[in-house]
C-alpha positions as CSV (number, residue, x, y, z in Angstrom):
1,M,0.3,-0.1,0.1
2,K,1.1,4.1,-1.0
3,S,0.9,5.1,2.3
4,S,2.9,1.6,3.7
5,R,5.1,2.4,1.3
6,L,5.6,6.4,2.5
7,V,6.4,5.5,5.4
8,A,9.4,2.7,4.7
9,I,11.2,5.6,2.7
10,L,11.3,8.1,5.6
11,L,12.2,5.5,7.8
12,L,14.6,4.1,5.6
13,L,15.9,7.8,4.8
14,Q,15.9,8.3,8.4
15,T,18.0,5.7,9.6
16,R,20.8,6.0,6.6
17,G,21.0,9.0,5.1
18,R,21.4,10.4,1.3
19,M,19.9,7.3,-0.6
20,T,19.3,7.9,-4.0
21,A,16.2,7.1,-6.1
22,A,17.4,3.7,-7.5
23,Q,18.8,2.5,-3.7
24,L,15.7,3.2,-2.6
25,A,13.0,1.8,-5.1
26,E,15.7,-1.5,-5.6
27,D,14.7,-1.7,-0.8
28,L,11.0,-0.6,-1.3
29,E,11.1,-3.7,-4.9
30,V,9.5,-0.9,-6.5
31,S,10.6,1.2,-9.8
32,V,11.8,4.1,-10.0
33,R,9.2,6.3,-11.3
34,T,6.6,5.5,-8.4
35,V,9.3,7.1,-5.9
36,Y,9.6,9.9,-7.8
37,R,6.0,10.2,-7.0
38,D,6.0,9.3,-3.9
39,V,9.2,12.2,-2.7
40,E,6.3,13.9,-4.7
41,A,3.4,13.2,-2.3
42,L,6.0,13.7,1.1
43,G,7.1,17.0,-0.6
44,A,3.3,18.0,-0.6
45,A,2.5,16.6,2.7
46,G,4.7,18.6,4.8
47,V,7.9,16.3,5.0
48,P,11.4,18.6,5.4
49,L,12.8,16.2,2.2
50,Y,15.4,17.7,0.1
51,G,17.0,15.7,-3.6
52,D,20.1,17.0,-4.6
53,A,21.9,16.3,-7.7
54,G,25.6,14.3,-9.1
55,H,26.8,11.9,-8.7
56,A,26.8,12.1,-4.9
57,G,23.7,13.2,-5.3
58,G,20.2,11.6,-3.5
59,Y,17.5,12.4,-1.7
60,R,17.6,13.2,2.1
61,L,15.6,14.0,5.9
62,L,16.6,18.1,6.9
63,D,18.8,17.6,9.7
64,G,17.0,17.3,13.2
65,Y,13.8,16.2,11.1
66,R,12.5,12.7,12.9
67,T,9.2,11.1,12.4
68,R,7.0,9.6,15.5
69,L,6.2,5.8,15.2
70,T,3.0,6.5,13.4
71,G,3.2,4.4,9.9
72,L,3.7,0.8,11.6
73,T,0.7,-1.2,10.9
74,A,-0.6,-3.5,13.9
75,D,0.6,-6.6,12.4
76,E,3.9,-4.5,12.7
77,A,3.3,-4.1,16.7
78,E,2.5,-7.6,17.0
79,A,5.9,-8.5,15.6
80,L,7.8,-6.5,17.2
81,F,7.6,-7.2,20.5
82,L,6.9,-10.9,20.1
83,A,10.2,-10.5,19.2
84,G,11.4,-8.9,21.6
85,A,13.1,-12.3,23.7
86,P,13.9,-11.1,27.5
87,G,15.4,-14.2,28.0
88,P,18.0,-14.2,25.8
89,A,18.0,-11.0,25.9
90,A,19.2,-11.3,29.5
91,Q,21.4,-13.5,29.0
92,L,23.2,-11.1,26.9
93,G,23.1,-8.8,29.6
94,L,20.2,-6.7,27.6
95,G,17.4,-7.3,29.4
96,S,17.1,-3.9,31.1
97,V,18.1,-2.5,27.5
98,L,15.2,-4.3,26.1
99,A,12.5,-3.7,28.4
100,A,13.5,0.1,27.9
101,A,13.7,0.8,24.6
102,Q,9.6,-1.6,24.2
103,L,8.5,0.8,26.5
104,K,9.6,3.7,24.1
105,V,8.1,2.4,21.7
106,R,5.3,1.5,22.6
107,A,4.9,5.0,24.6
108,A,5.4,6.6,20.6
109,L,2.3,4.5,19.6
110,P,-1.1,5.6,18.8
111,A,-3.5,4.5,21.8
112,E,-5.5,1.7,18.7
113,L,-1.1,0.3,17.9
114,R,0.0,0.0,21.1
115,A,-3.5,-2.4,22.7
116,H,-2.3,-4.2,20.7
117,A,1.5,-4.6,21.5
118,D,-0.5,-5.0,24.9
119,R,-2.5,-7.7,23.5
120,I,0.4,-9.8,22.3
121,S,3.1,-9.9,24.6
122,G,-0.2,-11.1,27.4
123,R,-1.5,-14.0,24.6
124,F,1.6,-15.0,24.1
125,H,5.0,-16.8,25.6
126,L,8.5,-17.5,23.4
127,D,10.1,-20.3,25.6
128,A,12.9,-22.5,23.5
129,P,14.9,-24.5,25.0
130,G,12.9,-27.9,24.8
131,W,11.7,-29.9,28.0
132,Y,13.6,-32.3,28.4
133,A,17.2,-30.3,28.5
134,D,18.7,-28.6,31.2
135,A,20.0,-24.9,30.1
136,D,22.9,-24.0,29.5
137,D,25.8,-22.9,31.3
138,T,26.6,-20.0,29.7
139,P,29.2,-17.8,31.9
140,H,31.2,-16.3,29.3
141,L,28.0,-15.4,27.8
142,P,27.8,-12.1,28.1
143,A,32.0,-10.9,27.1
144,V,31.6,-12.9,23.7
145,A,28.9,-10.5,22.9
146,D,30.6,-7.9,23.9
147,A,33.4,-8.9,22.1
148,V,31.3,-9.5,18.6
149,W,30.3,-5.9,19.6
150,S,33.7,-4.3,19.3
151,S,35.0,-6.8,17.3
152,R,37.6,-7.5,19.7
153,V,39.5,-10.5,20.1
154,L,39.1,-13.0,22.6
155,R,41.7,-16.3,24.0
156,V,40.0,-19.1,25.0
157,L,40.0,-22.4,26.1
158,Y,37.2,-24.5,24.7
159,R,36.5,-28.0,25.2
160,R,35.7,-29.7,21.6
161,W,34.7,-34.0,21.1
162,R,37.3,-34.9,20.0
163,E,41.2,-35.6,21.6
164,P,43.0,-33.4,22.5
165,T,39.9,-32.0,24.4
166,D,40.9,-29.2,25.7
167,V,42.5,-27.1,22.9
168,E,43.6,-23.0,23.4
169,R,41.8,-20.9,20.5
170,R,42.6,-17.4,19.5
171,L,38.7,-16.3,17.9
172,E,38.0,-13.3,16.0
173,P,33.7,-13.3,16.7
174,Y,31.1,-12.1,14.0
175,G,28.6,-12.9,15.7
176,L,26.2,-14.7,17.6
177,V,22.9,-17.4,17.1
178,L,20.7,-18.3,19.4
179,K,19.2,-22.3,18.5
180,A,17.1,-24.2,20.0
181,G,17.8,-22.6,24.0
182,R,22.5,-23.3,22.6
183,W,24.3,-20.9,22.1
184,Y,26.9,-20.7,19.3
185,V,29.9,-17.9,18.0
186,V,30.7,-18.1,14.4
187,A,34.4,-16.8,14.9
188,G,37.6,-16.3,12.4
189,P,40.4,-16.2,11.6
190,G,39.8,-17.5,8.8
191,P,37.3,-19.5,6.9
192,P,34.3,-18.8,9.7
193,R,33.8,-22.1,12.2
194,T,31.0,-22.1,14.7
195,Y,31.6,-23.1,18.3
196,R,28.8,-23.3,21.7
197,V,29.3,-21.3,24.0
198,D,28.3,-23.2,26.9
199,Q,31.8,-25.5,25.5
200,I,33.9,-21.9,26.9
201,L,35.7,-22.8,29.8
202,E,38.1,-20.1,30.1
203,L,38.4,-16.3,28.3
204,T,40.5,-13.3,28.0
205,S,39.3,-10.6,26.5
206,H,41.6,-8.2,24.8
207,D,42.2,-4.4,22.9
208,E,43.4,-6.1,19.9
209,E,40.7,-5.8,17.3
210,F,40.4,-7.2,14.1
211,P,38.7,-6.4,10.6
212,R,35.7,-8.3,10.1
213,P,34.7,-9.8,6.3
214,E,33.8,-7.7,4.6
215,G,29.9,-8.3,3.1
216,F,30.0,-11.8,6.1
217,D,26.3,-12.0,6.0
218,L,25.4,-14.0,9.4
219,A,22.3,-15.4,8.8
220,A,23.3,-17.0,5.8
221,Y,26.4,-18.1,6.4
222,W,24.5,-19.7,9.2
223,A,21.7,-21.0,7.2
224,A,24.1,-22.6,5.3
225,Y,26.2,-24.2,8.4
226,Q,22.9,-25.8,8.7
227,R,22.7,-27.4,5.0
228,G,26.0,-29.0,5.3
229,F,25.8,-29.8,8.9
230,H,22.8,-31.8,7.3
231,D,24.2,-33.7,4.7
232,W,27.1,-34.8,6.9
233,L,24.2,-36.4,9.8
234,H,22.7,-38.3,7.6
235,R,24.9,-39.7,5.4
236,G,22.9,-43.2,4.8
237,E,19.1,-44.2,3.2
238,A,17.2,-46.5,4.3
239,V,13.8,-48.2,2.6
240,V,10.9,-47.9,4.4
241,R,7.3,-48.7,4.0
242,L,4.9,-46.9,6.8
243,A,1.3,-47.7,7.5
244,P,-1.4,-44.5,6.7
245,G,-1.7,-42.8,8.6
246,A,2.5,-42.7,10.8
247,T,4.9,-40.0,9.6
248,L,7.9,-39.1,10.2
249,T,10.0,-36.2,10.9
250,G,12.6,-34.4,10.1
251,P,14.6,-35.1,7.1
252,A,13.4,-38.6,7.1
253,G,9.6,-36.9,6.9
254,E,10.3,-34.5,3.9
255,A,11.7,-37.3,1.9
256,V,8.2,-39.0,2.5
257,R,6.7,-35.9,1.4
258,R,9.0,-35.2,-1.4
259,D,9.6,-38.7,-3.4
260,G,7.1,-41.4,-1.3
261,R,4.6,-43.4,-3.6
262,T,2.3,-45.4,-2.6
263,D,1.7,-49.5,-2.8
264,D,-1.8,-51.1,-3.5
265,D,-2.6,-52.0,-0.4
266,G,-1.8,-48.1,0.8
267,W,1.6,-47.8,2.1
268,T,4.3,-45.3,1.2
269,R,7.1,-46.7,-0.2
270,A,10.4,-43.6,0.8
271,T,13.9,-44.1,0.6
272,V,14.7,-41.6,3.5
273,P,18.3,-40.1,4.9
274,I,19.5,-41.5,8.3
275,E,21.9,-40.8,10.5
276,S,23.2,-44.2,11.1
277,V,22.0,-47.4,11.9
278,D,22.0,-47.4,15.8
279,H,20.4,-44.3,16.1
280,A,17.3,-45.6,12.8
281,H,17.0,-48.4,14.7
282,G,15.6,-46.2,17.7
283,E,14.2,-44.0,15.9
284,F,11.2,-45.9,13.2
285,L,11.1,-49.0,16.5
286,R,8.3,-45.9,17.7
287,L,5.6,-46.3,14.7
288,G,5.5,-49.8,16.6
289,T,3.8,-52.0,13.6
290,A,3.3,-49.3,12.2
291,I,6.7,-48.9,10.0
292,E,9.0,-52.4,7.7
293,V,12.1,-51.3,7.3
294,L,13.0,-53.7,3.8
295,A,17.0,-52.1,3.9
296,P,19.8,-52.1,4.8
297,D,19.8,-55.3,6.0
298,E,22.0,-54.9,8.3
299,L,19.5,-52.4,9.8
300,R,16.0,-54.8,9.0
301,S,18.3,-57.6,10.4
302,R,18.8,-55.7,13.8
303,I,15.6,-54.6,14.4
304,A,14.2,-58.2,13.5
305,R,15.9,-59.2,16.6
306,T,14.5,-56.7,18.8
307,V,11.2,-57.4,18.4
308,A,12.1,-60.9,18.7
309,E,14.2,-60.4,21.7
310,L,11.2,-58.3,23.2
311,A,8.5,-60.9,21.4
312,Q,10.4,-63.7,24.3
313,R,10.8,-61.2,26.9
314,Y,6.0,-60.6,27.0
315,G,5.7,-63.5,26.1
316,N,7.4,-65.4,28.3
317,S,7.0,-63.0,31.3
318,R,3.9,-62.3,33.9
319,A,2.7,-59.6,35.1
320,P,3.6,-58.0,39.0
321,G,1.1,-59.9,41.7
322,D,0.1,-62.1,39.2
323,D,-0.7,-65.7,40.3
């Protein structure tokens, strides 16, 4: 809508300073001609917006001009307060800062949008960690966050899974990621690598600054890292048949939905990725008689042995209290 686009232009110029019509058009995904018309509309509404010609030209707001956040839609106001997760902010040492920022934004909202924001805060609460996982002990998280923000080098004693387990590392921290309640720091030098913050045993901050890699995109890196991790994790395959209504989760479930075909008896046949025979053995047994493993032979035989052992155990035993 035009009204939301006009507000977007104001906020872009307010946060970035001078921008050309082409830059605005790219960010807003509209034509340059549309930007020209929107700028004219803003000027007619009394917004102190100026355009400079030439190679270094562009549009800019009069110095000191600030717009209130009255252009927020109800959905945007709700999303803003839903995104403010107090737990992670507190872990980073920013709990009071987040609360103050939300208070200022709330005060700047019109009464109607303020009611929307209060409603979302009162009806939705984000709690990322799972039920059966203890919270990670991350005493060094604030120091890591400070080093990320200030681009300063860290020297750490880090515990990894392979020998030698405890190693010293010089880290150039590029960013922090919170995944399923666990914090990870993405760091150099060299090609970025991922470290669990809760596995940092000792940490020393240094005044030495490092240059952040030009063009480094934390979100893009993390998406690629997750894809690579899943590809590495699910190196094996299994051929299975699933009873009607039975489902698998994760990459295996995606494979069934994407490539599964229905047999004449209504069961679905698919080739699915597995981490290992050991892992697949436990996962598939959870489905009981709703799944049949056709391959590999090692996994099929392993499940068959387990089922035979269970049948023997429960067939030859009595329940407690039976005469």
